[in-house]
MMTF fields as JSON, N, C-alpha, C and O atoms, coordinates in Angstrom:
{
  "mmtfVersion": "1.0.0",
  "mmtfProducer": "UNKNOWN",
  "numBonds": 519,
  "numAtoms": 520,
  "numGroups": 130,
  "numChains": 1,
  "numModels": 1,
  "chainsPerModel": [1],
  "groupsPerChain": [130],
  "chainIdList": ["A"],
  "bondAtomList": [4, 2, 8, 6, 12, 10, 16, 14, 20, 18, 24, 22, 28, 26, 32, 30, 36, 34, 40, 38, 44, 42, 48, 46, 52, 50, 56, 54, 60, 58, 64, 62, 68, 66, 72, 70, 76, 74, 80, 78, 84, 82, 88, 86, 92, 90, 96, 94, 100, 98, 104, 102, 108, 106, 112, 110, 116, 114, 120, 118, 124, 122, 128, 126, 132, 130, 136, 134, 140, 138, 144, 142, 148, 146, 152, 150, 156, 154, 160, 158, 164, 162, 168, 166, 172, 170, 176, 174, 180, 178, 184, 182, 188, 186, 192, 190, 196, 194, 200, 198, 204, 202, 208, 206, 212, 210, 216, 214, 220, 218, 224, 222, 228, 226, 232, 230, 236, 234, 240, 238, 244, 242, 248, 246, 252, 250, 256, 254, 260, 258, 264, 262, 268, 266, 272, 270, 276, 274, 280, 278, 284, 282, 288, 286, 292, 290, 296, 294, 300, 298, 304, 302, 308, 306, 312, 310, 316, 314, 320, 318, 324, 322, 328, 326, 332, 330, 336, 334, 340, 338, 344, 342, 348, 346, 352, 350, 356, 354, 360, 358, 364, 362, 368, 366, 372, 370, 376, 374, 380, 378, 384, 382, 388, 386, 392, 390, 396, 394, 400, 398, 404, 402, 408, 406, 412, 410, 416, 414, 420, 418, 424, 422, 428, 426, 432, 430, 436, 434, 440, 438, 444, 442, 448, 446, 452, 450, 456, 454, 460, 458, 464, 462, 468, 466, 472, 470, 476, 474, 480, 478, 484, 482, 488, 486, 492, 490, 496, 494, 500, 498, 504, 502, 508, 506, 512, 510, 516, 514],
  "bondOrderList": [1, 1, 1, 1, 1, 1, 1, 1, 1, 1, 1, 1, 1, 1, 1, 1, 1, 1, 1, 1, 1, 1, 1, 1, 1, 1, 1, 1, 1, 1, 1, 1, 1, 1, 1, 1, 1, 1, 1, 1, 1, 1, 1, 1, 1, 1, 1, 1, 1, 1, 1, 1, 1, 1, 1, 1, 1, 1, 1, 1, 1, 1, 1, 1, 1, 1, 1, 1, 1, 1, 1, 1, 1, 1, 1, 1, 1, 1, 1, 1, 1, 1, 1, 1, 1, 1, 1, 1, 1, 1, 1, 1, 1, 1, 1, 1, 1, 1, 1, 1, 1, 1, 1, 1, 1, 1, 1, 1, 1, 1, 1, 1, 1, 1, 1, 1, 1, 1, 1, 1, 1, 1, 1, 1, 1, 1, 1, 1, 1],
  "groupList": [{"groupName": "MET", "atomNameList": ["N", "CA", "C", "O"], "elementList": ["N", "C", "C", "O"], "formalChargeList": [0, 0, 0, 0], "bondAtomList": [1, 0, 2, 1, 3, 2], "bondOrderList": [1, 1, 2], "singleLetterCode": "M", "chemCompType": "L-PEPTIDE LINKING"}, {"groupName": "LEU", "atomNameList": ["N", "CA", "C", "O"], "elementList": ["N", "C", "C", "O"], "formalChargeList": [0, 0, 0, 0], "bondAtomList": [1, 0, 2, 1, 3, 2], "bondOrderList": [1, 1, 2], "singleLetterCode": "L", "chemCompType": "L-PEPTIDE LINKING"}, {"groupName": "ALA", "atomNameList": ["N", "CA", "C", "O"], "elementList": ["N", "C", "C", "O"], "formalChargeList": [0, 0, 0, 0], "bondAtomList": [1, 0, 2, 1, 3, 2], "bondOrderList": [1, 1, 2], "singleLetterCode": "A", "chemCompType": "L-PEPTIDE LINKING"}, {"groupName": "GLU", "atomNameList": ["N", "CA", "C", "O"], "elementList": ["N", "C", "C", "O"], "formalChargeList": [0, 0, 0, 0], "bondAtomList": [1, 0, 2, 1, 3, 2], "bondOrderList": [1, 1, 2], "singleLetterCode": "E", "chemCompType": "L-PEPTIDE LINKING"}, {"groupName": "ARG", "atomNameList": ["N", "CA", "C", "O"], "elementList": ["N", "C", "C", "O"], "formalChargeList": [0, 0, 0, 0], "bondAtomList": [1, 0, 2, 1, 3, 2], "bondOrderList": [1, 1, 2], "singleLetterCode": "R", "chemCompType": "L-PEPTIDE LINKING"}, {"groupName": "ASP", "atomNameList": ["N", "CA", "C", "O"], "elementList": ["N", "C", "C", "O"], "formalChargeList": [0, 0, 0, 0], "bondAtomList": [1, 0, 2, 1, 3, 2], "bondOrderList": [1, 1, 2], "singleLetterCode": "D", "chemCompType": "L-PEPTIDE LINKING"}, {"groupName": "SER", "atomNameList": ["N", "CA", "C", "O"], "elementList": ["N", "C", "C", "O"], "formalChargeList": [0, 0, 0, 0], "bondAtomList": [1, 0, 2, 1, 3, 2], "bondOrderList": [1, 1, 2], "singleLetterCode": "S", "chemCompType": "L-PEPTIDE LINKING"}, {"groupName": "CYS", "atomNameList": ["N", "CA", "C", "O"], "elementList": ["N", "C", "C", "O"], "formalChargeList": [0, 0, 0, 0], "bondAtomList": [1, 0, 2, 1, 3, 2], "bondOrderList": [1, 1, 2], "singleLetterCode": "C", "chemCompType": "L-PEPTIDE LINKING"}, {"groupName": "GLN", "atomNameList": ["N", "CA", "C", "O"], "elementList": ["N", "C", "C", "O"], "formalChargeList": [0, 0, 0, 0], "bondAtomList": [1, 0, 2, 1, 3, 2], "bondOrderList": [1, 1, 2], "singleLetterCode": "Q", "chemCompType": "L-PEPTIDE LINKING"}, {"groupName": "GLY", "atomNameList": ["N", "CA", "C", "O"], "elementList": ["N", "C", "C", "O"], "formalChargeList": [0, 0, 0, 0], "bondAtomList": [1, 0, 2, 1, 3, 2], "bondOrderList": [1, 1, 2], "singleLetterCode": "G", "chemCompType": "PEPTIDE LINKING"}, {"groupName": "VAL", "atomNameList": ["N", "CA", "C", "O"], "elementList": ["N", "C", "C", "O"], "formalChargeList": [0, 0, 0, 0], "bondAtomList": [1, 0, 2, 1, 3, 2], "bondOrderList": [1, 1, 2], "singleLetterCode": "V", "chemCompType": "L-PEPTIDE LINKING"}, {"groupName": "THR", "atomNameList": ["N", "CA", "C", "O"], "elementList": ["N", "C", "C", "O"], "formalChargeList": [0, 0, 0, 0], "bondAtomList": [1, 0, 2, 1, 3, 2], "bondOrderList": [1, 1, 2], "singleLetterCode": "T", "chemCompType": "L-PEPTIDE LINKING"}, {"groupName": "TRP", "atomNameList": ["N", "CA", "C", "O"], "elementList": ["N", "C", "C", "O"], "formalChargeList": [0, 0, 0, 0], "bondAtomList": [1, 0, 2, 1, 3, 2], "bondOrderList": [1, 1, 2], "singleLetterCode": "W", "chemCompType": "L-PEPTIDE LINKING"}, {"groupName": "ILE", "atomNameList": ["N", "CA", "C", "O"], "elementList": ["N", "C", "C", "O"], "formalChargeList": [0, 0, 0, 0], "bondAtomList": [1, 0, 2, 1, 3, 2], "bondOrderList": [1, 1, 2], "singleLetterCode": "I", "chemCompType": "L-PEPTIDE LINKING"}, {"groupName": "TYR", "atomNameList": ["N", "CA", "C", "O"], "elementList": ["N", "C", "C", "O"], "formalChargeList": [0, 0, 0, 0], "bondAtomList": [1, 0, 2, 1, 3, 2], "bondOrderList": [1, 1, 2], "singleLetterCode": "Y", "chemCompType": "L-PEPTIDE LINKING"}, {"groupName": "LYS", "atomNameList": ["N", "CA", "C", "O"], "elementList": ["N", "C", "C", "O"], "formalChargeList": [0, 0, 0, 0], "bondAtomList": [1, 0, 2, 1, 3, 2], "bondOrderList": [1, 1, 2], "singleLetterCode": "K", "chemCompType": "L-PEPTIDE LINKING"}, {"groupName": "PRO", "atomNameList": ["N", "CA", "C", "O"], "elementList": ["N", "C", "C", "O"], "formalChargeList": [0, 0, 0, 0], "bondAtomList": [1, 0, 2, 1, 3, 2], "bondOrderList": [1, 1, 2], "singleLetterCode": "P", "chemCompType": "L-PEPTIDE LINKING"}, {"groupName": "HIS", "atomNameList": ["N", "CA", "C", "O"], "elementList": ["N", "C", "C", "O"], "formalChargeList": [0, 0, 0, 0], "bondAtomList": [1, 0, 2, 1, 3, 2], "bondOrderList": [1, 1, 2], "singleLetterCode": "H", "chemCompType": "L-PEPTIDE LINKING"}, {"groupName": "ASN", "atomNameList": ["N", "CA", "C", "O"], "elementList": ["N", "C", "C", "O"], "formalChargeList": [0, 0, 0, 0], "bondAtomList": [1, 0, 2, 1, 3, 2], "bondOrderList": [1, 1, 2], "singleLetterCode": "N", "chemCompType": "L-PEPTIDE LINKING"}, {"groupName": "PHE", "atomNameList": ["N", "CA", "C", "O"], "elementList": ["N", "C", "C", "O"], "formalChargeList": [0, 0, 0, 0], "bondAtomList": [1, 0, 2, 1, 3, 2], "bondOrderList": [1, 1, 2], "singleLetterCode": "F", "chemCompType": "L-PEPTIDE LINKING"}],
  "groupTypeList": [0, 1, 2, 3, 0, 2, 4, 5, 6, 2, 3, 7, 4, 8, 2, 2, 9, 9, 6, 10, 11, 3, 11, 10, 6, 9, 12, 1, 2, 13, 3, 14, 10, 13, 2, 2, 4, 2, 4, 1, 2, 8, 4, 15, 9, 9, 16, 4, 1, 15, 13, 1, 4, 5, 13, 10, 17, 5, 12, 2, 13, 1, 8, 4, 9, 3, 4, 6, 2, 2, 4, 1, 15, 1, 5, 7, 3, 11, 1, 5, 12, 1, 4, 6, 18, 6, 8, 6, 2, 15, 3, 15, 8, 19, 12, 3, 12, 10, 15, 4, 16, 5, 13, 17, 4, 15, 1, 14, 16, 4, 4, 15, 2, 9, 13, 6, 15, 15, 11, 13, 4, 4, 13, 3, 4, 3, 19, 18, 1, 15],
  "groupIdList": [1, 2, 3, 4, 5, 6, 7, 8, 9, 10, 11, 12, 13, 14, 15, 16, 17, 18, 19, 20, 21, 22, 23, 24, 25, 26, 27, 28, 29, 30, 31, 32, 33, 34, 35, 36, 37, 38, 39, 40, 41, 42, 43, 44, 45, 46, 47, 48, 49, 50, 51, 52, 53, 54, 55, 56, 57, 58, 59, 60, 61, 62, 63, 64, 65, 66, 67, 68, 69, 70, 71, 72, 73, 74, 75, 76, 77, 78, 79, 80, 81, 82, 83, 84, 85, 86, 87, 88, 89, 90, 91, 92, 93, 94, 95, 96, 97, 98, 99, 100, 101, 102, 103, 104, 105, 106, 107, 108, 109, 110, 111, 112, 113, 114, 115, 116, 117, 118, 119, 120, 121, 122, 123, 124, 125, 126, 127, 128, 129, 130],
  "secStructList": [7, 2, 2, 2, 2, 2, 2, 2, 2, 2, 2, 2, 2, 2, 2, 2, 6, 1, 7, 2, 2, 2, 2, 2, 2, 2, 2, 2, 2, 2, 2, 2, 2, 2, 2, 2, 2, 2, 2, 2, 2, 6, 7, 7, 1, 2, 2, 2, 2, 2, 2, 2, 2, 2, 2, 2, 2, 2, 2, 2, 2, 2, 2, 2, 2, 2, 2, 2, 2, 2, 2, 2, 2, 2, 2, 2, 2, 2, 2, 2, 2, 2, 2, 2, 2, 2, 2, 2, 2, 2, 2, 2, 2, 2, 2, 2, 2, 2, 2, 1, 2, 2, 2, 2, 2, 2, 2, 1, 7, 7, 7, 7, 7, 1, 7, 7, 2, 2, 2, 2, 2, 2, 2, 2, 2, 2, 6, 6, 7, 7],
  "xCoordList": [14.836, 16.263, 16.572, 17.444, 15.846, 16.08, 15.704, 16.39, 14.614, 14.195, 15.261, 15.55, 15.845, 16.904, 18.133, 18.767, 18.463, 19.602, 19.359, 20.264, 18.127, 17.789, 17.914, 18.43, 17.438, 17.559, 19.028, 19.437, 19.814, 21.243, 21.928, 22.746, 21.587, 22.174, 21.819, 22.67, 20.542, 20.1, 20.824, 21.223, 20.992, 21.708, 23.166, 23.701, 23.799, 25.192, 25.309, 26.226, 24.381, 24.413, 24.228, 24.885, 23.316, 23.074, 24.311, 24.707, 24.914, 26.119, 27.272, 28.053, 27.374, 28.458, 28.18, 29.086, 26.929, 26.572, 26.536, 26.77, 26.245, 26.187, 26.55, 26.082, 27.382, 27.774, 28.72, 29.769, 28.34, 29.188, 30.464, 31.551, 30.327, 31.484, 32.515, 33.712, 32.063, 32.997, 33.66, 34.845, 32.899, 33.459, 34.532, 35.622, 34.219, 35.187, 36.398, 37.534, 36.153, 37.246, 38.192, 39.411, 37.633, 38.46, 39.271, 40.45, 38.638, 39.328, 40.447, 41.559, 40.146, 41.153, 42.333, 43.478, 42.066, 43.146, 44.099, 45.319, 43.526, 44.37, 45.179, 46.376, 44.513, 45.204, 46.312, 47.38, 46.058, 47.059, 48.294, 49.425, 48.063, 49.174, 49.985, 51.216, 49.296, 49.99, 50.842, 52.007, 50.248, 50.981, 52.151, 53.227, 51.943, 53.016, 54.167, 55.336, 53.832, 54.866, 55.677, 56.904, 54.971, 55.655, 56.56, 57.684, 56.085, 56.873, 58.106, 59.194, 57.917, 59.044, 60.082, 61.282, 59.622, 60.546, 61.501, 62.597, 61.102, 61.921, 62.95, 63.853, 62.841, 63.707, 64.614, 64.318, 65.691, 66.659, 67.087, 67.096, 67.44, 68.013, 67.056, 65.904, 67.563, 66.823, 65.479, 64.493, 65.39, 64.08, 63.043, 61.849, 63.491, 62.589, 61.964, 60.77, 62.758, 62.251, 61.188, 60.176, 61.42, 60.441, 59.113, 58.034, 59.221, 58.011, 57.286, 56.061, 58.032, 57.42, 56.72, 55.629, 57.346, 56.709, 55.387, 54.379, 55.406, 54.174, 53.093, 51.92, 53.505, 52.557, 51.97, 50.758, 52.824, 52.352, 51.37, 50.343, 51.689, 50.805, 49.437, 48.396, 49.459, 48.203, 47.407, 46.189, 48.125, 47.446, 46.828, 45.742, 47.507, 46.966, 45.667, 44.712, 45.639, 44.422, 43.293, 42.154, 43.608, 42.594, 42.062, 40.857, 42.955, 42.525, 41.658, 40.686, 42.006, 41.205, 39.788, 38.81, 39.688, 38.379, 37.597, 36.386, 38.308, 37.661, 37.147, 36.037, 37.965, 37.533, 36.345, 35.423, 36.366, 35.238, 33.958, 32.89, 34.064, 32.895, 32.382, 31.175, 33.318, 32.926, 32.255, 31.272, 32.788, 32.213, 30.812, 29.907, 30.64, 29.334, 28.327, 27.186, 28.749, 27.868, 27.481, 26.318, 28.443, 28.175, 27.218, 26.305, 27.426, 26.528, 25.101, 24.139, 24.972, 23.636, 22.967, 21.775, 23.733, 23.19, 22.782, 21.745, 23.588, 23.26, 21.974, 21.113, 21.847, 20.641, 19.416, 18.372, 19.532, 18.411, 18.037, 16.855, 19.041, 18.786, 18.085, 17.129, 18.576, 17.96, 16.517, 15.647, 16.259, 14.895, 13.974, 12.856, 14.439, 13.582, 13.329, 12.213, 14.354, 14.157, 13.246, 12.434, 13.375, 12.536, 11.076, 10.194, 10.819, 9.453, 8.888, 7.743, 9.685, 9.237, 8.946, 7.95, 9.823, 9.632, 8.36, 7.625, 8.099, 6.885, 5.638, 4.676, 5.665, 4.52, 4.31, 3.176, 5.39, 5.286, 4.711, 3.834, 5.212, 4.691, 3.215, 2.433, 2.841, 1.447, 0.534, -0.479, 0.897, 0.039, 0.022, -1.0, 1.117, 1.109, 0.195, -0.527, 0.227, -0.62, -2.09, -2.912, -2.428, -3.824, -4.336, -5.528, -3.464, -3.875, -4.129, -4.729, -3.677, -3.93, -5.434, -6.181, -5.897, -7.346, -8.043, -9.128, -7.439, -8.097, -8.226, -9.247, -7.215, -7.257, -8.213, -8.98, -8.17, -9.056, -10.522, -11.339, -10.854, -12.245, -12.637, -13.774, -11.691, -11.98, -12.163, -13.038, -11.334, -11.415, -12.606, -13.215, -12.926, -14.013, -14.985, -15.002, -15.783, -16.712, -17.712, -18.095, -18.12, -19.068, -20.433, -20.938, -21.001, -22.332, -23.246, -22.816, -24.492, -25.458, -25.628, -25.695, -25.698, -25.866, -27.326, -28.231, -27.528, -28.898, -29.377, -28.625, -30.652, -31.263, -32.003, -32.701, -31.829, -32.496, -34.009, -34.481, -34.751, -36.221, -36.6, -37.561, -35.869, -36.143, -36.011, -36.834, -34.954, -34.741, -35.833, -36.305, -36.232, -37.308, -38.587, -39.256, -38.945, -40.158, -40.063, -41.043, -38.901, -38.716, -38.893, -39.547, -38.292, -38.436, -39.91, -40.414, -40.6, -42.028, -42.831, -43.729, -42.515, -43.231, -42.937, -43.854, -41.666, -41.281, -41.869, -42.23, -41.959, -42.472, -43.937, -44.455, -44.586, -46.009, -46.266, -47.182, -45.456, -45.599, -46.569, -46.982, -46.941, -47.905, -49.052, -49.973],
  "yCoordList": [19.345, 19.229, 18.596, 17.734, 19.035, 18.488, 17.015, 16.218, 16.657, 15.255, 14.386, 13.284, 14.889, 14.145, 14.017, 12.963, 15.1, 15.071, 14.046, 13.302, 14.016, 13.068, 11.627, 10.76, 11.375, 10.022, 9.642, 8.535, 10.571, 10.306, 10.024, 9.111, 10.812, 10.644, 9.277, 8.588, 8.893, 7.589, 6.455, 5.471, 6.598, 5.576, 5.469, 4.368, 6.61, 6.611, 5.952, 5.166, 6.273, 5.667, 4.153, 3.389, 3.734, 2.305, 1.619, 0.551, 2.225, 1.653, 1.599, 0.648, 2.624, 2.679, 1.772, 1.461, 1.347, 0.51, 1.303, 0.753, 2.587, 3.455, 4.87, 5.395, 5.479, 6.864, 7.017, 6.376, 7.866, 8.156, 8.85, 8.573, 9.733, 10.476, 9.524, 9.676, 8.542, 7.579, 6.732, 6.414, 6.368, 5.569, 6.348, 5.835, 7.592, 8.433, 8.706, 8.704, 8.938, 9.194, 7.999, 8.167, 6.8, 5.594, 5.445, 5.093, 5.713, 5.644, 6.673, 6.36, 7.92, 8.983, 8.658, 8.951, 8.062, 7.698, 6.713, 6.839, 5.739, 4.748, 5.421, 5.171, 6.275, 6.992, 7.88, 7.997, 8.498, 9.353, 8.534, 8.952, 7.367, 6.513, 6.078, 6.078, 5.711, 5.288, 6.44, 6.248, 7.636, 8.8, 9.166, 9.516, 9.086, 9.418, 8.426, 8.812, 7.158, 6.131, 6.379, 6.278, 6.705, 6.981, 8.207, 8.207, 9.224, 10.463, 10.198, 10.7, 9.396, 9.068, 8.203, 8.342, 7.319, 6.427, 7.214, 6.741, 8.396, 9.215, 10.055, 10.614, 10.157, 11.06, 10.288, 9.17, 10.914, 10.361, 11.48, 12.647, 11.136, 12.09, 13.169, 12.896, 14.43, 15.585, 15.819, 16.024, 15.799, 16.014, 14.974, 15.269, 13.786, 12.721, 13.095, 12.88, 13.647, 14.073, 15.163, 15.154, 16.094, 17.167, 16.569, 16.987, 15.596, 14.93, 14.219, 14.293, 13.535, 12.842, 13.826, 13.546, 14.976, 15.997, 16.458, 16.604, 16.681, 17.096, 16.019, 16.322, 14.765, 13.655, 13.587, 13.446, 13.686, 13.647, 14.785, 14.594, 15.961, 17.118, 16.848, 17.059, 16.379, 16.071, 15.0, 15.098, 13.974, 12.861, 13.317, 12.868, 14.194, 14.72, 15.491, 15.386, 16.259, 16.995, 16.02, 16.23, 14.95, 13.939, 13.267, 13.059, 12.932, 12.296, 13.233, 12.798, 14.502, 15.486, 15.522, 15.553, 15.517, 15.505, 14.247, 14.292, 13.113, 11.842, 11.856, 11.4, 12.384, 12.486, 13.422, 13.155, 14.524, 15.467, 14.797, 14.988, 14.018, 13.308, 12.284, 12.142, 11.567, 10.581, 11.274, 10.771, 12.424, 13.178, 13.667, 13.611, 14.149, 14.613, 13.465, 13.641, 12.296, 11.129, 10.766, 10.475, 10.784, 10.486, 11.515, 11.156, 12.794, 13.851, 13.637, 13.832, 13.239, 12.981, 11.808, 11.859, 10.746, 9.584, 9.963, 9.516, 10.777, 11.234, 12.047, 11.862, 12.941, 13.753, 12.879, 13.103, 11.88, 10.959, 10.228, 10.08, 9.771, 9.063, 9.975, 9.571, 11.206, 12.161, 12.456, 12.556, 12.594, 12.841, 11.685, 11.896, 10.457, 9.305, 9.185, 8.873, 9.43, 9.383, 10.505, 10.318, 11.663, 12.797, 12.478, 12.804, 11.841, 11.47, 10.48, 10.614, 9.49, 8.511, 9.19, 8.89, 10.102, 10.811, 11.652, 11.707, 12.311, 13.118, 12.244, 12.605, 11.09, 10.19, 9.697, 9.628, 9.358, 8.889, 9.995, 9.741, 11.222, 12.35, 12.588, 12.88, 12.46, 12.67, 11.691, 12.092, 10.395, 9.41, 9.586, 9.332, 10.009, 10.32, 11.51, 11.527, 12.496, 13.682, 13.291, 13.789, 12.401, 11.967, 11.254, 11.32, 10.585, 9.846, 10.753, 10.322, 12.01, 12.921, 13.037, 13.175, 12.984, 13.022, 14.246, 14.119, 15.422, 16.616, 16.567, 16.983, 16.072, 15.959, 14.851, 15.005, 13.733, 12.604, 13.033, 12.633, 13.849, 14.336, 15.213, 15.158, 16.021, 16.875, 16.05, 16.339, 15.029, 14.207, 13.246, 12.968, 12.751, 11.782, 12.262, 11.734, 13.26, 13.78, 12.708, 11.84, 12.793, 11.828, 12.043, 13.163, 10.974, 11.049, 10.103, 9.074, 10.461, 9.587, 8.333, 8.387, 7.202, 5.931, 5.751, 6.312, 4.975, 4.67, 5.588, 6.396, 5.433, 6.188, 7.385, 7.274, 8.527, 9.727, 9.64, 8.883, 10.436, 10.453, 10.898, 10.384, 11.828, 12.315, 11.185, 11.066, 10.345, 9.225, 8.178, 7.601, 7.936, 6.964, 7.426, 6.621, 8.715, 9.243, 9.082, 8.734, 9.331, 9.211, 7.76, 7.495, 6.813, 5.392, 4.993, 4.322, 5.41, 5.081, 5.635, 4.968, 6.846, 7.473, 6.752, 6.49, 6.432, 5.774, 4.368, 3.946, 3.658, 2.28, 2.167, 1.073, 3.322, 3.376, 2.539, 1.717, 2.759, 2.009, 2.686, 2.061, 3.918, 4.612, 5.079, 5.687],
  "zCoordList": [-21.04, -20.85, -19.492, -19.386, -18.448, -17.115, -17.053, -16.412, -17.718, -17.724, -18.386, -17.92, -19.477, -20.162, -19.265, -19.214, -18.559, -17.64, -16.53, -16.152, -16.013, -14.944, -15.449, -14.744, -16.678, -17.248, -17.421, -17.071, -17.963, -18.154, -16.822, -16.713, -15.819, -14.494, -13.917, -13.354, -14.067, -13.552, -14.271, -13.647, -15.582, -16.355, -15.896, -15.763, -15.659, -15.187, -13.818, -13.58, -12.918, -11.58, -11.675, -10.969, -12.567, -12.719, -13.299, -12.831, -14.305, -14.916, -13.91, -13.904, -13.061, -12.072, -10.882, -10.108, -10.734, -9.587, -8.294, -7.217, -8.394, -7.219, -7.601, -8.611, -6.792, -6.999, -8.184, -8.241, -9.12, -10.282, -9.815, -10.322, -8.865, -8.351, -7.762, -8.009, -6.982, -6.395, -7.473, -7.376, -8.498, -9.589, -10.331, -10.579, -10.685, -11.399, -10.514, -10.988, -9.242, -8.303, -8.242, -8.249, -8.183, -8.158, -9.426, -9.382, -10.559, -11.846, -11.917, -12.341, -11.496, -11.524, -10.617, -10.961, -9.475, -8.558, -9.229, -9.124, -9.913, -10.608, -11.716, -11.864, -12.491, -13.564, -13.01, -13.612, -11.872, -11.239, -10.865, -11.111, -10.271, -9.859, -11.082, -11.049, -12.148, -13.378, -13.929, -14.277, -14.002, -14.521, -13.621, -14.108, -12.3, -11.36, -11.499, -11.477, -11.642, -11.801, -13.074, -13.073, -14.158, -15.431, -15.298, -15.8, -14.641, -14.459, -13.598, -13.88, -12.535, -11.661, -12.376, -12.139, -13.243, -13.961, -14.852, -15.153, -15.272, -16.169, -15.408, -16.03, -14.101, -13.331, -12.378, -11.957, -12.071, -11.105, -10.169, -10.561, -8.942, -8.01, -7.54, -7.202, -7.525, -7.003, -7.661, -6.953, -9.008, -9.642, -9.211, -9.156, -8.915, -8.465, -7.12, -6.907, -6.226, -4.925, -5.082, -4.38, -5.997, -6.257, -6.749, -6.33, -7.634, -8.141, -6.996, -6.898, -6.136, -4.993, -4.058, -3.563, -3.82, -2.982, -3.609, -2.917, -4.907, -5.606, -5.482, -5.263, -5.624, -5.517, -4.114, -3.95, -3.105, -1.711, -1.454, -0.802, -1.966, -1.804, -2.448, -1.826, -3.7, -4.403, -3.67, -3.518, -3.221, -2.55, -1.226, -0.861, -0.518, 0.743, 0.479, 1.248, -0.605, -0.964, -1.277, -0.86, -2.012, -2.344, -1.078, -0.941, -0.164, 1.08, 1.916, 2.534, 1.936, 2.661, 2.089, 2.836, 0.779, 0.136, 0.461, 0.678, 0.494, 0.829, 2.265, 2.541, 3.18, 4.579, 4.718, 5.489, 3.968, 4.015, 3.522, 4.104, 2.461, 1.928, 2.941, 3.134, 3.591, 4.601, 5.789, 6.335, 6.182, 7.295, 6.955, 7.787, 5.722, 5.272, 5.287, 5.714, 4.825, 4.834, 6.268, 6.545, 7.165, 8.568, 9.169, 9.911, 8.849, 9.33, 8.826, 9.569, 7.571, 7.0, 7.701, 8.004, 7.96, 8.667, 10.088, 10.58, 10.739, 12.096, 12.092, 12.952, 11.13, 11.015, 10.78, 11.392, 9.895, 9.652, 10.936, 11.246, 11.685, 12.932, 13.942, 14.603, 14.049, 14.979, 14.586, 15.451, 13.302, 12.827, 13.17, 13.64, 12.937, 13.219, 14.716, 15.131, 15.531, 16.981, 17.44, 18.347, 16.824, 17.175, 16.88, 17.674, 15.739, 15.371, 16.384, 16.813, 16.764, 17.758, 19.091, 19.748, 19.48, 20.751, 20.719, 21.704, 19.583, 19.457, 19.573, 20.251, 18.903, 18.975, 20.404, 20.879, 21.082, 22.471, 23.364, 24.19, 23.189, 23.964, 23.671, 24.575, 22.398, 22.021, 22.755, 23.328, 22.735, 23.388, 24.902, 25.54, 25.474, 26.911, 27.182, 28.178, 26.303, 26.43, 26.341, 27.111, 25.407, 25.23, 26.481, 26.782, 27.203, 28.403, 29.608, 30.593, 29.533, 30.657, 30.879, 29.91, 32.123, 32.39, 31.796, 31.227, 31.918, 31.389, 29.872, 29.325, 29.196, 27.733, 27.327, 26.377, 28.046, 27.741, 27.829, 26.999, 28.838, 28.976, 27.786, 27.317, 27.299, 26.138, 24.863, 24.046, 24.703, 23.495, 23.529, 22.496, 24.696, 24.851, 25.932, 27.044, 25.593, 26.605, 27.03, 26.245, 28.283, 28.837, 28.189, 28.122, 27.729, 27.133, 27.875, 28.396, 27.914, 28.57, 27.735, 26.507, 28.422, 27.733, 27.333, 27.951, 26.311, 25.896, 24.782, 24.238, 24.467, 23.376, 23.969, 24.977, 23.315, 23.82, 23.584, 22.736, 24.356, 24.22, 22.81, 22.237, 22.259, 20.917, 19.89, 18.982, 20.042, 19.126, 19.293, 18.313, 20.537, 20.784, 20.096, 19.449, 20.222, 19.571, 18.058, 17.4, 17.524, 16.073, 15.613, 14.604, 16.377, 16.041, 16.101, 15.2, 17.167, 17.303, 16.147, 15.632, 15.738, 14.629, 13.308, 12.53, 13.054, 11.814, 11.667, 10.567, 12.777, 12.73, 13.153, 13.38, 13.251, 13.653, 14.9, 14.938, 15.895, 17.154, 18.116, 19.093, 17.879, 18.74, 17.947, 18.493]
}
């Protein structure tokens, strides 16, 4: 059932060319304006003012929701930016930490150059050099 829902959702997003919610919201806004215009055309005087007040109230609620959605999107973008900067800062700190002499000695301990006596004996034995 979930897989079918996911497919349906993906198809809707593709058909809408993005967010289904934004598409439906745009459609509803147009329908609202058409219905409001029709309702206003039927009224004169005082009742018309009441209808306009109702429309303004509804529209203010819609705008508040739109602003909230825009704010949420901005917050998400800010969080993504902070995360990416945080990752870069961590990597920079890590490489600075690795360059510290005490850490560098731990990561790359000093080893004697050349071949050990044990390895030389093994090579001589393997190649019958002695």
